[in-house]
VEXMAR-570176 format. One line per 4 residues: number of its first residue (from 1); their letters; for each residue z, x, y of C-alpha. Coordinates in Angstrom, 1 decimal. Layout:
VEXMAR-570176
NUM) a) Z X Y ~ ...
end
This chain:
VEXMAR-570176
1) mkvr) -66.8 76.6 26.6 ~ -68.9 76.0 29.7 ~ -71.8 73.6 29.3 ~ -74.7 74.1 31.7
5) rhlk) -77.2 71.3 32.3 ~ -80.7 72.1 33.7 ~ -82.3 69.1 35.4 ~ -86.0 69.3 36.0
9) ektv) -87.5 67.8 39.1 ~ -89.3 64.6 38.3 ~ -91.8 62.6 40.4 ~ -90.7 59.0 40.6
13) dpkp) -93.4 56.4 40.3 ~ -92.6 53.6 42.8 ~ -94.4 51.2 40.5 ~ -92.8 50.1 37.3
17) sssr) -94.5 51.6 34.3 ~ -94.9 49.7 31.1 ~ -95.0 53.0 29.2 ~ -91.4 53.9 30.1
21) pkvp) -89.7 55.1 26.9 ~ -87.2 52.6 25.4 ~ -83.5 53.5 25.5 ~ -81.9 53.4 22.0
25) asdk) -79.3 50.7 21.6 ~ -76.7 53.3 20.9 ~ -77.2 54.9 24.3 ~ -77.2 51.8 26.4
29) gkag) -74.6 51.8 29.1 ~ -74.5 55.6 29.3 ~ -75.4 57.6 32.4 ~ -78.4 59.4 31.1
33) pfrk) -78.3 63.2 31.7 ~ -74.9 62.8 33.5 ~ -73.0 61.5 30.5 ~ -70.3 63.9 29.4
37) ekva) -70.6 65.9 26.1 ~ -67.6 66.1 23.9 ~ -66.2 69.7 23.9 ~ -63.9 70.7 21.1
41) kaps) -60.4 71.5 22.4 ~ -58.8 74.9 21.6 ~ -55.9 74.6 19.2 ~ -52.5 74.6 20.8
45) ielp) -50.3 77.6 20.1 ~ -46.5 77.2 19.8 ~ -44.8 80.2 21.4 ~ -41.6 81.5 19.9
49) qevg) -38.4 80.6 21.8 ~ -36.1 83.2 23.0 ~ -33.0 83.6 20.8 ~ -30.0 81.7 22.2
53) kpsd) -32.1 79.7 24.7 ~ -32.7 76.0 24.4 ~ -36.3 74.8 24.4 ~ -37.8 74.1 27.8
57) tlga) -39.6 71.1 26.5 ~ -37.3 69.6 23.9 ~ -34.2 67.6 24.9 ~ -30.8 68.8 23.6
61) adsl) -30.8 66.4 20.7 ~ -34.3 67.5 19.5 ~ -33.4 71.1 20.0 ~ -30.2 70.7 17.9
65) rtvr) -32.2 69.0 15.2 ~ -34.5 72.1 15.2 ~ -31.3 74.2 14.6 ~ -30.3 71.9 11.8
69) nalt) -33.6 72.5 10.0 ~ -33.2 76.2 10.5 ~ -29.6 76.2 9.1 ~ -30.6 74.3 6.0
73) gleg) -30.2 76.7 3.1 ~ -28.7 79.5 5.1 ~ -25.0 78.8 4.3 ~ -23.4 82.0 3.0
77) khre) -26.4 84.2 3.7 ~ -28.7 85.4 6.4 ~ -25.8 86.0 8.7 ~ -27.8 87.2 11.6
81) rina) -30.1 84.2 11.5 ~ -27.1 81.8 11.4 ~ -25.5 83.5 14.4 ~ -28.7 83.2 16.3
85) elak) -28.9 79.5 15.6 ~ -25.3 79.0 16.5 ~ -26.0 80.7 19.9 ~ -28.5 77.9 20.5
89) vytn) -25.9 75.3 19.7 ~ -23.6 77.0 22.2 ~ -26.3 77.0 24.9 ~ -27.3 73.4 24.3
93) aill) -23.6 72.4 24.6 ~ -23.4 74.0 28.0 ~ -26.5 72.1 29.1 ~ -24.9 68.8 27.8
97) redp) -21.6 69.5 29.5 ~ -23.2 70.3 32.9 ~ -26.2 67.8 33.0 ~ -25.1 64.2 33.2
101) dewq) -28.7 62.9 32.6 ~ -29.2 65.0 29.5 ~ -25.7 64.0 28.2 ~ -26.6 60.3 28.7
105) rfcg) -29.9 60.7 26.7 ~ -27.9 62.6 24.0 ~ -25.4 59.8 23.7 ~ -28.2 57.3 23.3
109) dvew) -29.9 59.2 20.5 ~ -30.8 57.0 17.5 ~ -28.9 59.2 15.1 ~ -25.6 58.3 16.7
113) hefp) -26.1 54.5 16.1 ~ -24.6 54.4 12.6 ~ -22.1 57.2 13.1 ~ -18.5 56.1 13.7
117) gkpk) -17.6 59.0 15.9 ~ -20.5 58.7 18.3 ~ -20.1 60.3 21.7 ~ -19.3 58.2 24.8
121) iddq) -20.2 59.0 28.4 ~ -16.6 60.0 29.2 ~ -16.7 62.5 26.3 ~ -18.9 65.0 28.2
125) peal) -16.2 67.6 28.4 ~ -16.2 67.7 24.6 ~ -20.0 68.3 24.5 ~ -19.6 71.3 22.2
129) rfav) -18.0 69.3 19.4 ~ -20.8 66.7 19.4 ~ -23.5 69.4 19.7 ~ -22.1 71.0 16.5
133) rmav) -22.1 67.7 14.7 ~ -25.8 67.1 15.7 ~ -26.7 70.5 14.5 ~ -25.0 70.0 11.1
137) gfpl) -26.4 66.5 10.6 ~ -25.4 63.1 9.2 ~ -25.6 63.1 5.4 ~ -25.2 59.8 3.6
141) eeee) -23.7 60.8 0.2 ~ -19.9 60.8 0.2 ~ -19.6 64.4 -1.1 ~ -22.1 65.6 1.4
145) kkaa) -20.3 63.8 4.2 ~ -17.1 65.7 3.3 ~ -18.9 69.0 3.2 ~ -20.6 68.3 6.5
149) tkrv) -17.3 67.5 8.1 ~ -15.7 70.7 6.9 ~ -18.7 72.7 8.2 ~ -18.5 71.0 11.6
153) skly) -14.8 71.9 11.8 ~ -15.4 75.5 11.0 ~ -18.4 76.1 13.2 ~ -16.8 74.1 16.1
157) galr) -13.6 76.2 15.8 ~ -15.5 79.4 16.0 ~ -17.6 78.4 19.0 ~ -14.6 76.7 20.7
161) flad) -12.7 80.0 20.5 ~ -15.6 81.8 22.3 ~ -15.9 79.0 24.9 ~ -12.1 79.2 25.6
165) dgve) -12.5 82.9 26.1 ~ -15.4 82.3 28.6 ~ -18.0 84.1 26.5 ~ -21.5 84.0 28.1
169) pdav) -24.3 82.5 25.9 ~ -26.1 85.9 25.8 ~ -23.0 87.5 24.2 ~ -22.4 84.8 21.5
173) vtrl) -24.5 86.5 18.8 ~ -22.7 89.8 19.3 ~ -19.2 88.2 19.2 ~ -20.1 86.3 16.1
177) qekg) -21.3 89.4 14.4 ~ -18.2 91.4 15.4 ~ -15.6 88.9 14.0 ~ -17.5 86.5 11.9
181) iekl) -17.4 82.7 11.8 ~ -14.5 82.5 9.3 ~ -12.2 84.7 11.3 ~ -13.0 83.1 14.6
185) srea) -12.4 79.7 13.0 ~ -9.0 80.8 11.7 ~ -8.0 82.3 15.0 ~ -9.0 79.1 16.7
189) aqrk) -6.7 77.1 14.4 ~ -3.8 79.5 15.1 ~ -4.3 79.3 18.8 ~ -4.3 75.5 18.6
193) kqpp) -0.9 75.5 16.9 ~ 0.6 77.6 19.7 ~ 2.5 75.6 22.4 ~ 0.8 75.2 25.7
197) pate) 1.9 77.5 28.5 ~ 4.8 76.2 30.5 ~ 4.0 74.6 33.8 ~ 5.2 76.6 36.8
201) wmir) 6.5 75.0 39.9 ~ 6.7 76.6 43.2 ~ 9.2 75.0 45.6 ~ 8.9 75.8 49.3
205) svnq) 12.1 75.3 51.4 ~ 11.7 73.2 54.5 ~ 15.0 74.1 56.1 ~ 17.8 76.7 55.8
209) sfak) 20.4 74.3 54.2 ~ 18.0 73.5 51.4 ~ 17.2 77.1 50.9 ~ 20.9 78.0 50.6
213) mlak) 21.2 75.3 47.9 ~ 18.3 76.6 45.9 ~ 19.7 80.1 46.1 ~ 22.8 78.9 44.2
217) wkpg) 20.8 77.6 41.3 ~ 20.9 79.8 38.1 ~ 18.8 79.8 34.9 ~ 20.1 77.1 32.6
221) drrg) 21.5 74.9 35.4 ~ 20.6 71.2 35.0 ~ 20.0 69.2 38.1 ~ 19.2 65.6 38.6
225) vyfv) 16.2 65.5 41.0 ~ 13.4 63.3 42.1 ~ 10.4 63.6 44.3 ~ 8.9 61.4 47.0
229) vksv) 5.2 62.4 47.0 ~ 3.6 62.5 50.4 ~ 0.1 63.8 49.6 ~ -1.9 65.3 46.7
233) dgml) -4.7 67.9 47.0 ~ -5.8 69.0 43.5 ~ -2.8 71.0 42.1 ~ -1.1 71.1 45.5
237) idad) 1.5 68.4 45.9 ~ 3.4 67.8 49.2 ~ 6.6 66.0 48.4 ~ 10.2 65.5 49.6
241) fiva) 12.3 67.2 46.9 ~ 15.6 65.3 46.7 ~ 18.6 66.5 44.7 ~ 20.7 63.6 43.3
245) grfn) 24.1 65.4 43.6 ~ 26.1 62.7 42.0 ~ 23.9 62.9 38.9 ~ 24.0 66.6 38.5
249) fkkt) 24.8 67.8 35.0 ~ 27.3 70.5 34.4 ~ 26.4 73.4 32.2 ~ 28.1 73.2 28.8
253) kgs) 28.3 75.5 25.9 ~ 25.2 75.4 23.7 ~ 23.1 73.9 26.5
end
């Protein structure tokens, strides 16, 4: 609301006048017609957040507490609403994993102080697990603690499965609706039991004699070898590959 003030021109008497009106005590110290009038502020309007997106104003911890409040009472029903809230957990976890400052603030949140499994700075790669815990909460009663731990395990398993598959945040709701939390959690458990893929080594021959020796090796052969590492660049290792001939094992039946 705009407030207009009309000031009338007034002839100033150079001589002090004894008939000057007295200023009330409550108005002393105020700047006469230039004092500001209090204008009522318009009420703030909270805009709805886009599904699957973390709040632009809330930190990750507060955003996940908002998810916790929304999930309360939704267990076993309102599947679409649960999936939408889990998409927010997924998105906040990405923020925590990629933003060191946000992760540091998250680790220092007051709710972690009494929790034995609180996150540490070095745990940033595991941000998803801690984001799920914050979204589920920290009940105090023993039975509620057990129920919360089971729920964390189930929700984390489902979201971990999607993360391992490289699912984008915008596609999380769709994938959850297609398979469901329970099925994704079971598949995550089965995947965890599978042995990790074997490490593959690529050996580059540095001379012909070494190449001829490698050509004689067969699947199942056992060789006593060792390396002298010269340099390391990520997964690329430059090393002298030495065969300890006198320690070579002979292939035997059943080996």
